[in-house]
Each structure stands twice: as structure tokens, then as C-alpha cells.
C-alpha positions in Angstrom: 0.0 0.0 0.0 1.1 3.6 -0.7 -0.1 6.6 1.1 -1.0 10.0 -0.3 0.6 13.1 1.0 -2.6 15.2 0.5 -6.2 14.4 -0.2 -8.9 16.8 -1.5 -12.6 16.4 -0.7 -14.7 18.3 -3.2 -18.5 18.8 -2.9 -20.3 18.5 -6.2 -22.6 21.5 -6.1 -26.3 21.9 -7.0 -27.4 18.3 -6.8 -31.3 18.6 -6.7 -33.7 16.6 -4.6 -33.6 13.2 -6.2 -36.7 11.4 -7.2 -37.5 7.9 -8.4 -36.0 7.2 -11.9 -33.6 10.2 -11.9 -30.3 9.6 -13.7 -27.6 10.1 -11.0 -24.8 10.2 -13.6 -26.5 13.0 -15.5 -27.1 15.0 -12.3 -23.5 14.5 -11.2 -22.3 15.6 -14.6 -24.3 18.8 -14.4 -23.0 19.5 -10.8 -19.4 19.0 -11.9 -19.9 21.4 -14.7 -21.5 23.9 -12.4 -18.6 23.6 -9.9 -15.9 23.6 -12.7 -14.7 20.2 -11.5 -13.1 18.0 -14.1 -12.9 14.3 -13.1 -9.4 12.8 -13.0 -8.3 9.2 -13.0 -8.3 7.8 -9.5 -11.0 10.1 -8.2 -13.4 8.4 -5.9 -17.1 9.5 -6.2 -18.8 9.1 -2.8 -22.6 9.2 -3.0 -25.0 9.1 0.0 -27.2 6.1 0.3 -30.2 8.4 0.4 -29.9 9.7 -3.2 -29.2 6.2 -4.5 -32.2 4.7 -2.7 -34.4 7.6 -3.9 -33.3 7.1 -7.5 -34.0 3.4 -7.2 -37.5 4.0 -5.9 -37.0 2.6 -2.4 -39.4 5.1 -0.9 -42.4 3.6 0.9 -45.6 5.4 1.9 -46.3 4.2 5.5 -50.1 4.4 4.7 -49.6 1.4 2.4 -48.0 -0.8 5.1 -50.1 -3.3 7.1 -48.2 -4.3 10.3 -48.1 -7.9 11.3 -48.9 -9.1 14.8 -45.1 -9.5 15.4 -44.5 -5.9 14.3 -47.4 -4.6 16.5 -46.0 -6.4 19.6 -42.4 -5.3 18.9 -43.5 -1.7 18.2 -45.2 -1.5 21.6 -41.9 -2.6 23.2 -39.7 -0.2 21.3 -42.3 2.6 21.2 -42.1 3.0 17.4 -44.7 3.2 14.7 -45.9 -0.4 13.9 -45.8 0.3 10.2 -42.1 1.4 10.5 -41.3 -1.7 12.5 -43.0 -3.9 9.9 -40.6 -2.4 7.3 -37.7 -2.9 9.5 -38.5 -6.6 10.0 -39.1 -7.1 6.3 -35.5 -5.9 5.6 -33.9 -7.9 8.5 -32.9 -11.4 9.2 -32.9 -11.1 13.0 -33.5 -8.6 15.9 -30.3 -8.0 17.8 -31.5 -5.7 20.5 -34.9 -4.1 21.3 -35.7 -1.6 24.0 -37.7 1.6 24.2 -36.5 3.9 21.4 -34.0 1.4 20.1 -34.3 -1.4 17.5 -31.0 -2.9 16.4 -31.2 -5.6 13.7 -29.1 -7.6 11.3 -30.0 -6.3 7.8 -30.5 -8.8 5.0 -27.2 -7.5 3.5 -25.4 -8.4 6.8 -25.1 -5.0 8.3 -25.9 -4.8 12.1 -27.6 -1.4 12.4 -30.4 0.6 13.9 -33.8 0.3 12.1 -32.4 -1.7 9.2 -31.0 1.6 7.9 -34.6 2.8 7.2 -34.6 6.6 7.3 -37.2 9.3 7.6 -35.0 12.4 7.8 -34.7 14.5 4.6 -37.2 12.2 3.0 -40.4 14.3 2.8 -41.7 17.6 4.1 -44.0 17.6 7.2 -47.1 18.4 5.0 -46.5 15.3 2.8 -47.6 11.7 3.6 -45.3 9.9 6.0 -42.7 8.0 4.1 -39.7 5.9 4.8 -36.6 5.2 2.7 -35.1 1.7 2.5 -31.5 0.9 1.7 -30.6 0.0 -1.9 -31.3 -3.6 -3.0 -27.7 -4.2 -4.1 -25.3 -1.3 -3.1 -22.2 -3.0 -4.5 -24.0 -3.8 -7.8 -25.2 -0.2 -8.0 -21.7 1.2 -7.3 -20.3 -1.0 -10.1 -22.9 0.3 -12.6 -22.3 3.9 -11.5 -18.5 3.5 -11.8 -18.8 2.1 -15.3 -21.1 4.9 -16.5 -19.1 7.7 -14.8 -15.8 6.3 -16.2 -17.3 6.1 -19.7 -18.9 9.6 -19.5 -15.7 11.4 -18.4 -13.1 9.2 -20.2 -11.1 8.4 -17.0 -11.2 5.5 -14.6 -12.9 6.5 -11.3 -14.1 4.6 -8.3 -17.5 4.8 -6.5 -18.4 4.5 -2.8 -22.0 4.5 -1.5 -22.0 5.8 2.1 -24.4 5.7 5.0 -24.2 6.8 8.7 -23.8 4.1 11.2 -23.7 4.1 15.0 -20.9 2.0 16.7 -21.7 -0.4 19.4 -19.0 0.9 21.9 -18.7 4.5 20.7 -21.2 7.4 20.8 -22.2 9.2 17.6 -22.6 8.1 14.0 -19.8 7.8 11.4 -19.8 7.5 7.6 -19.3 3.9 6.4 -19.3 2.3 3.0 -22.3 0.1 2.2 -21.4 -0.2 -1.5 -18.1 0.2 -3.4 -16.5 -0.4 -6.8 -13.0 0.3 -8.0 -11.3 0.4 -4.6 -10.0 -2.2 -2.2 -12.8 -1.9 0.4 -10.8 -4.2 2.7 -7.1 -3.8 2.5 -5.0 -6.6 4.0 -1.7 -5.2 5.3 -0.5 -8.4 7.0 3.1 -9.2 6.0 3.9 -5.5 5.3 6.8 -4.1 7.3 6.2 -1.6 10.1 8.6 1.3 10.9 11.2 -1.0 12.2 10.8 -3.8 9.6 8.7 -6.0 11.7 6.0 -7.8 9.6 2.4 -6.7 10.5 0.5 -9.6 11.9 -3.2 -8.5 12.2 -3.5 -5.2 10.3 -6.5 -5.1 7.9 -7.8 -1.7 7.0 -11.4 -0.8 6.2 -10.3 1.4 3.3 -13.7 2.1 1.9 -15.0 3.0 5.3 -12.2 5.5 5.8 -13.1 7.1 2.5 -16.8 7.3 3.5 -15.9 8.8 6.8 -13.7 11.4 5.2 -16.4 12.3 2.7 -19.0 12.8 5.4 -17.0 15.7 6.8 -18.0 17.6 3.8 -21.4 16.0 3.1 -22.8 16.8 6.6 -25.9 15.2 8.2 -28.6 17.8 8.0 -29.6 20.5 5.5 -26.3 20.9 3.7 -27.5 19.3 0.5 -24.1 17.8 -0.5 -24.9 14.2 -1.3 -22.0 13.7 -3.7 -18.4 14.5 -3.2 -15.2 13.7 -5.0 -12.3 12.4 -3.0 -9.1 13.1 -4.9 -5.5 12.3 -4.3 -5.8 8.8 -2.9 -3.3 6.1 -4.0 -3.4 2.4 -3.3 -2.2 -1.0 -4.4 -4.0 -4.2 -4.1 -7.0 -5.9 -5.6 -10.4 -4.2 -5.6 -13.1 -5.8 -3.5 -16.7 -5.0 -2.7 -18.0 -3.3 0.4 -19.7 -6.6 1.3 -16.2 -7.8 2.3 -16.3 -5.3 5.2 -19.1 -7.4 6.9 -17.5 -9.6 9.5 -18.4 -13.3 8.9 -20.4 -15.0 11.6 -17.5 -17.4 12.2 -15.4 -14.4 13.2 -18.0 -12.7 15.3 -17.2 -13.1 19.0 -20.3 -11.4 20.2 -23.1 -13.5 18.7 
């Protein structure tokens, strides 16, 4: 692995509110032109999960959701809308923890997260019907498609990371992580590389795509900033590319199940 001496994080300006069926590559191209940003080889485009999910039509009107008996009982325990709990259960393979105000589940994609990543912030205005936004069906697959189209459009090879904000079990606050990636080594195995004194590293495996997502979130923000796409420029790396799904710890390695 090689390290960069400097990294730029450039917000792509003017990305509008995304709706189902919108062409994200076209919107990104317009934003880049507006910001006078010319893509370069090795640039990493980081997109929030929210705009990807919106473009893919993952918005659900809660009025259309019929909660099951299980969802109604669990909703009473966690003090959440039974319709929202029904969506959470439909996206999950198991409930990890449930207490008033908190519902931690294992998502069908393997992520252990609050509310199966289902979001209601920055989804609809208060005077519109209540809606919830689900994670993309296949974030790695979507990242690969976007990478191919962006590289073709601009004539340079770029990478794509789809980011979301996760809580951490033993730390307060959320942090940007990668739920989809293409064109980067999401997981970078440094074992065998020398340390400062020539000693071979024994256990060092870096969540490279997570580090990129966390860096991008410093510019993206979490509220009304409206910066859902950023370009991370100046990164260098060696090693095979692998998907963000590689970041999910296999059950055999999980000491807390």
C-alpha cells in the first residue's frame, strides 16, 4: 500500500432533490460542470445512500404498510410506529437488541444497524404523507454500474463508494461507512507488510472504503447541507479491488453473537 501526501474532498454543487428514476450520472455531470470540477483518473465519487435509494424507488408510503402481529407487539416494546417496525422486520434477518426507542437488527445484507437503515429524515416535508426510505437492494452492484457509467462519461477511470451513517456499538455518535463500493479495495490486508522497524504486520486489515466514506462525510454533513455527492481526490493504493460486502464480519469471526 502507498499513502497520499494530501487528499482533496470536493463537494459536487447543486445536486437537486432526487426522485425515483432520476439519472444520477447526469445529475452528477451537471453538478461537476457547475462547480468547474473535471474528473481525474483515480477520483473516488462518494454518494450518499439516500440519493441512491431515492433514484431506485426505495421510498415507501407508510399508509400502504399493514403491520403484522409481530410488528405490533415489537412496536409496543420499542415505542415506534408499527408500520415502520414492519418495514424494519421485512428488511432484516434477526433482531439483535430491542428496548424503548432502540431497535438494532441484522439487515439482509449483513449490516448490524439501527432500524435496518430505514430513514425518515430528509425524505419528505412535514405536510406530505409519512414516508420511509429503505437501503438500496444491491449497493455493490449499483456502485459498479455507476462506476462504469461515470468512467465512460468522463473518459477516466474512477471509483465509487456509496456511504451511510452508522452508530458504533461501543462509541457514541454516527460515522460514515461504505455500504457499496466499486473500483477500490474496500478491505485492505496489510499483513506481512513491514512496520517502521521492519517487523511484519500480523493483524492489520484496513477498512479502506469506510475510511473514504468517513472522510467524505466531513463535507457532506448530516442535515440540510445538500451535499450528497463528493469527489475524494489524491488517494493512491495498491492491491485488488473488492466490494463493500467484504467489510461485513463473517459469523464465524463474530465473537459477540
